[in-house]
BASE-65626 format. One record per residue (C-alpha): residue in three letters; x, y, z. Coordinates in pm, whole numbers, padded with zeros to 5 digits, always signed. Example, Ala and Ser with C-alpha at 12.3 -4.5 7.8 and 13.67 -1.06 7.14 Angstrom:
2
ala+01230-00450+00780 ser+01367-00106+00714 
This chain:
468
met+00891-02902-00164 leu+00588-02831-00074 leu+00565-02541+00188 leu+00307-02437+00465 gly+00140-02103+00303 ala+00066-01852+00552 arg-00170-01599+00522 phe-00026-01252+00452 gln+00188-01130+00801 arg-00055-00911+00833 pro-00289-01232+00774 leu-00499-01226+00522 leu-00820-01401+00391 ala-01196-01369+00308 pro-01405-01135+00574 asn-01709-01314+00582 arg-01729-01622+00798 cys-02022-01834+00801 cys-02147-02045+01058 leu-02435-02227+00899 asn-02461-02528+00759 ile-02507-02451+00383 arg-02617-02702+00110 cys-02443-02728-00261 lys-02599-02878-00505 val-02491-03243-00607 ser-02480-03378-00997 asn-02360-03733-00934 ser-02660-03838-00967 ser-02495-04139-00750 tyr-02603-03990-00438 pro-02977-04071-00292 his-03090-03806-00169 gln-03161-03431-00332 val-02885-03168-00132 ile-03077-02801-00162 gln-02900-02609-00358 his-02739-02224-00226 val-02576-02152-00538 asp-02392-01823-00561 asp-02544-01668-00888 glu-02237-01400-00916 cys-02004-01678-00865 val-02212-01940-01145 asp-01910-01956-01422 phe-01621-01836-01232 leu-01494-02175-01124 ser-01498-02249-01559 trp-01377-01932-01621 leu-01053-02027-01346 arg-01044-02355-01510 his-00997-02231-01859 lys-00723-02006-01775 ser-00536-02246-01542 gly-00572-02519-01822 ala-00653-02788-01513 glu-00895-02914-01266 ile-00912-02703-00988 ser-01184-02836-00753 ser-01383-03169-00834 leu-01507-03177-00469 leu-01645-02809-00361 ser-01870-02557-00486 ile-01937-02193-00412 gly-02216-02113-00222 lys-02361-01869-00008 ser-02517-01787+00390 asn-02649-01540+00577 tyr-02233-01449+00564 gly-02117-01383+00271 arg-01963-01613+00020 ser-01775-01981+00107 leu-01703-02350-00031 phe-01923-02639+00083 ala-01902-03038+00014 cys-02073-03172-00349 lys-01917-03437-00225 pro-01820-03704+00029 ile-01408-03578+00193 gln-01250-03800+00348 pro-00888-03675+00593 gly-00638-03662+00289 asp-00769-03569+00032 cys-00651-03337-00190 ile-01018-03114-00195 leu-00792-02810-00436 lys-00534-02732-00669 val-00480-02392-00807 pro-00209-02270-01038 tyr+00047-01982-00973 ser+00010-01937-01350 val-00385-01804-01183 gln-00272-01652-00894 leu-00278-01239-00896 ala+00047-01128-00761 pro+00291-00749-00770 asp+00453-00886-01019 asn+00138-00862-01257 leu+00146-00490-01193 his+00298-00380-01575 pro+00658-00273-01557 ser+00627+00045-01635 met+00445+00103-01301 arg+00657-00123-01064 ser+00973+00079-01213 leu+00774+00420-01102 leu+00734+00265-00770 gly+01073+00309-00450 glu+01172+00043-00165 asp+00973+00169+00069 val+00588+00025-00118 gly+00558-00276-00018 asp+00396-00592-00170 val+00059-00567+00008 ala+00038-00179-00201 lys+00155-00335-00521 leu-00070-00545-00513 ala-00401-00358-00429 leu-00259-00151-00730 val-00283-00471-00952 ile-00649-00496-00853 leu-00730-00180-00911 gln-00579-00155-01221 his-00832-00462-01313 gln-01205-00325-01105 arg-01084-00019-01368 leu-01138-00229-01661 gly-01434-00368-01554 gln-01540-00668-01812 ala-01269-00573-02020 ser-01004-00757-01805 glu-00881-01089-01799 trp-00891-01160-01408 ala-01291-00929-01415 pro-01505-01276-01336 tyr-01318-01269-01039 ile-01226-00904-00955 ser-01634-00921-01026 cys-01661-01190-00721 leu-01454-00976-00427 pro-01592-00814-00168 arg-01774-00479-00201 ile-01660-00238-00008 glu-01991-00172+00217 asp-01973-00564+00276 met-01663-00548+00451 his-01644-00484+00844 ser-01259-00468+00922 thr-01231-00154+01138 ile-01057+00084+00955 phe-01329+00131+00767 trp-01513+00212+01075 ser-01596+00615+01099 asp-01425+00777+01401 glu-01765+00752+01582 glu-01784+00369+01595 leu-01416+00349+01630 lys-01509+00478+01939 met-01697+00169+02077 ile-01346-00003+02120 lys-01159+00279+02214 ile-01097+00101+02548 ser-00913-00168+02368 ser-00570-00104+02187 leu-00700-00202+01869 tyr-00861+00099+01898 his-00511+00213+01892 glu-00381-00042+01674 thr-00646+00088+01446 leu-00554+00407+01357 lys-00191+00320+01335 his-00263+00113+01025 lys-00504+00380+00841 ala-00258+00634+00890 gln+00062+00313+00744 ile-00269+00317+00470 glu-00241+00722+00427 lys+00117+00704+00405 asp+00091+00397+00115 phe-00137+00570-00074 leu+00120+00924-00082 ser+00401+00681-00173 ile+00181+00531-00450 lys-00011+00844-00589 his+00228+00932-00833 val+00169+00656-01041 leu-00238+00700-01010 glu-00164+01039-01160 arg+00044+00868-01415 phe-00171+00616-01614 pro-00493+00789-01571 glu-00642+00535-01796 tyr-00691+00292-01507 phe-00651+00516-01198 glu-00893+00814-01315 gly-01026+00853-00960 val-00885+00609-00720 thr-00892+00818-00406 leu-00777+00714-00055 his-01147+00564+00046 lys-01121+00285-00258 phe-00736+00232-00250 lys-00803+00129+00191 his-01077-00109-00032 ala-00786-00299-00239 tyr-00588-00238-00020 asn-00769-00465+00239 leu-00915-00729-00023 val-00505-00787+00005 glu-00464-00764+00329 ser-00763-00989+00402 arg-00693-01253+00089 ala-00349-01275+00006 trp-00106-01554+00137 ile+00310-01544+00172 ser+00504-01813+00101 thr+00838-01840-00074 arg+00722-01694-00415 gly+00569-01381-00234 val+00220-01273-00157 ser-00074-01374-00399 met-00426-01406-00422 ile-00572-01750-00529 pro-00898-01765-00673 phe-01100-01974-00505 ala-00913-02074-00216 asp-00977-01730-00071 phe-01347-01843-00070 phe-01290-02078+00232 asn-01438-01977+00564 his-01220-01974+00906 asp-01204-02190+01228 ser-01004-02123+01504 asn-01049-02541+01539 ser-00931-02627+01149 glu-00581-02780+01109 thr-00609-02685+00743 asp-00397-02502+00554 val-00292-02381+00175 leu+00026-02544+00121 ser+00263-02434-00138 asp+00407-02655-00403 asp+00728-02482-00591 phe+00821-02788-00792 lys+00461-02801-00903 gln+00375-02475-00858 val+00132-02504-00765 ser-00124-02407-00364 glu-00355-02678-00235 val-00573-02759+00070 ile-00552-03117+00228 ala-00832-03214+00448 asp-00814-03247+00744 glu-01090-03405+00869 asn-01486-03575+00701 tyr-01695-03378+00530 asn-02040-03517+00383 pro-02193-03316+00051 gly-02318-03016+00107 asp-02078-02911+00483 glu-01908-02606+00445 val-01561-02699+00355 leu-01343-02462+00670 ile-00940-02412+00663 arg-00769-02200+00945 tyr-00679-01802+00898 gly-00417-01838+01108 lys-00435-01864+01582 phe-00517-01494+01580 ser-00741-01305+01859 asn-01062-01144+01764 ala-00816-00831+01786 arg-00679-00945+01461 leu-00991-01062+01283 leu-01134-00797+01300 leu-00895-00557+01228 asp-00788-00751+00903 phe-01109-00916+00896 gly-01382-00774+00984 phe-01542-01049+01218 ile-01442-01203+01555 thr-01522-01533+01693 pro-01705-01623+01997 his-01489-01816+02245 asn-01185-01772+02061 lys-00940-02023+02251 tyr-00632-01758+02077 asp-00781-01433+02201 gln-00518-01198+02400 val-00587-00857+02587 lys-00319-00615+02562 val-00270-00483+02999 glu-00023-00283+02993 val+00221-00196+03346 asn+00416+00143+03427 val+00712+00214+03682 pro+00459+00499+03872 gln+00661+00793+03893 his+00679+00916+04199 asp+00791+00607+04321 his+01114+00679+04488 leu+01276+00399+04305 his+01135+00499+03950 ala+01527+00467+03826 leu+01686+00199+04026 lys+01372-00003+03867 leu+01377+00149+03518 asp+01717+00075+03526 leu+01712-00325+03716 leu+01443-00355+03384 his+01685-00252+03074 arg+01948-00427+03212 his+01779-00765+03225 thr+01567-00667+02915 ile+01179-00660+02881 pro+01208-00612+02512 ser+00910-00530+02339 leu+00639-00761+02323 lys+00424-00840+02007 asp+00190-01137+02018 val+00091-01500+01804 asn-00069-01253+01584 asp+00137-00981+01535 leu+00049-00701+01720 ser+00315-00524+01835 ser+00311-00385+02213 leu+00496-00161+02399 glu+00730-00261+02621 asn+00481-00190+02867 gly+00248-00427+02682 phe+00168-00779+02765 met-00013-00968+02628 val-00275-01191+02877 met-00480-01514+02741 glu-00753-01664+02928 val-00686-01862+03193 lys-00809-02172+03196 ser-00805-02389+03543 lys-00871-02120+03890 ser-00603-02312+04099 gly-00296-02422+03848 lys-00048-02211+03709 gly-00191-01913+03579 arg-00075-02008+03184 gly-00211-01706+03029 ile-00052-01455+03264 pro+00259-01361+03065 gln+00554-01517+03366 ser+00737-01135+03237 leu+00443-00943+03359 arg+00418-01123+03717 ala+00789-01046+03764 leu+00750-00707+03671 ala+00514-00704+03946 arg+00766-00837+04168 val+00982-00539+04078 leu+00732-00311+04152 cys+00704-00369+04427 cys+01054-00339+04612 thr+01067-00110+04849 ser+01462-00051+04872 pro+01813-00101+04677 glu+01879-00406+04827 glu+01550-00590+04760 leu+01626-00513+04397 gln+01974-00565+04422 asp+01882-00960+04505 leu+01654-00945+04236 ala+01927-00898+04042 met+02195-01124+04211 glu+01900-01406+04167 ala+01881-01342+03816 ala+02252-01337+03754 gln+02315-01743+03924 asn+01998-01842+03684 asp+01911-01790+03351 gly+01987-01414+03355 arg+01552-01368+03327 leu+01472-01132+03626 ala+01277-01230+03974 arg+01079-01556+03763 thr+01007-01727+04081 pro+00805-01642+04377 leu+00952-01412+04609 lys+01087-01600+04962 asn+00894-01303+05117 thr+00565-01442+05125 asp+00388-01091+05167 arg+00578-00930+04928 glu+00492-01219+04697 val+00102-01183+04787 glu+00135-00733+04747 ala+00264-00832+04399 his+00033-01068+04285 gln-00252-00789+04474 leu-00098-00533+04241 leu-00139-00699+03966 his-00514-00781+04048 ser-00615-00432+04157 arg-00442-00372+03783 phe-00726-00641+03634 val-00964-00523+03808 his-00951-00153+03730 met-00979-00276+03368 ile-01313-00476+03390 glu-01513-00263+03569 asn-01408+00006+03265 tyr-01526-00262+03038 asn-01884-00355+03202 glu-01934+00033+03171 ala-01845+00052+02811 leu-02048-00235+02799 glu-02305-00113+02983 ser-02232+00226+02717 leu-02332-00026+02415 thr-02670-00199+02558 his-02787+00111+02535 gln-02686+00221+02227 cys-02739-00106+02035 ser-03148-00121+02215 glu-03141+00214+01981 asn-03034+00160+01688 asp-02868-00187+01670 thr-02622-00175+01400 arg-02399-00515+01274 arg-02029-00289+01399 met-02274-00218+01750 gln-02267-00558+01781 leu-01974-00673+01640 ala-01807-00438+01887 arg-01995-00578+02249 asp-01925-00916+02147 phe-01594-00834+02064 leu-01501-00655+02421 ser-01715-00932+02579 gly-01446-01172+02523 glu-01210-00960+02562 leu-01347-00917+02942 trp-01379-01310+02981 val-01021-01335+02952 leu-00950-01045+03152 glu-01180-01183+03469 ser-01030-01497+03412 ala-00693-01407+03499 ser-00824-01167+03754 val-00986-01514+03966 trp-00645-01659+03904 leu-00396-01377+04068 glu-00762-01387+04346 asn-00701-01722+04434 tyr-00344-01690+04393 cys-00338-01442+04631 gly-00596-01638+04841 thr-00348-01968+04839 leu-00057-01755+04991 lys-00247-01584+05257 arg-00376-01959+05389 thr-00002-02161+05349 gly+00229-01911+05391 ser+00389-02027+05090 val+00417-02083+04785 lys+00536-02412+04551 ile+00814-02252+04345 glu+00750-02195+03996 val+01020-02309+03745 lys+00926-02314+03366 lys+01071-02134+03019 ile+00875-01934+02834 
């Protein structure tokens, strides 16, 4: 059976994103034009080692190259949609079961696959050239080349404090520390493999797994060579797992000429997810999202009634498409591409909450409850019959977005001054990341302003009925 492979959720792959069209060497003399050679000297013997270890051809269409953004894969022959461009047998993939049984037996059920696979990496790093996996392990990124926010200092993290990514990073760093404590006794029990392993080194191995491994029916695994692919959010190419043939493979979704960089899609990830796990972002990311928090004010005289109504109609804990958790009062907002459309990008549940918040009497709340019961049970999903109140609800949201936009602009202005004095890779990442989230917020703000303006001019609104 051929199954779609997925980045481990948390997602995974290489933290290097290449934007340049770097050429690789073509060995086939039938091509009339010499292709510029950009061979990765550190990986010259890697593919031959992997081919020898697996006893099978891994790829005759791809070569490993380098760009300013790191290691990547390039076409060395013409590639057409539907071509199988890579096959990696399960036998040459690193998985948690590569951990020695005597080590696995000491680990509790609370130790997940990421931590186990991190131990495998640490073990082979310590073995060095004596490891059978040395050609692969030596090609993995060094910690100084990784820019996931879990490696950012406290001072660097302050640059993105305005974003929910700041708190997600702190939570994830705490989880890694917890996992480190849960495996520390194994490190101490096998000093020949793990002597000198600190939290910092464990975090490095942990993020190597998070940023490179894939999950399928066989669990979490590192797929050598396949993890050299860089990311393109517009690509439709994924890693597939064939359990019958015991192989992972990649099928091209477009044409590539010799020398073109070959890209795949890691997942439909926001820049927050990309920066947290991979250490890069993509400009104009169509999957970008911003967490917006809206609460029932404590001073609202209907505070208890509104909370009760919301809980009875269940505003659940939300997760975005990238599995970034959010609280009950958190909503993931995407770019609103049409200034006058249906506001696709602003969650209907957020607009529903605003309609509840603007109610001023128990009777209005009861009307909303009755309307929900008569329909599909969802609360306040259609415009309020009272146009003034509908405007008020959306002006409430608009003011929230305007406030966030002001804060983002202040943060970016501060970063601009810092960058002019001491521009660093992470400063630039922070600036570009916040600019992307600001773009999302501004698009939502413009739509809300237009929506309210239309209501004021016409005094009515077309009833919206759609499922989300």
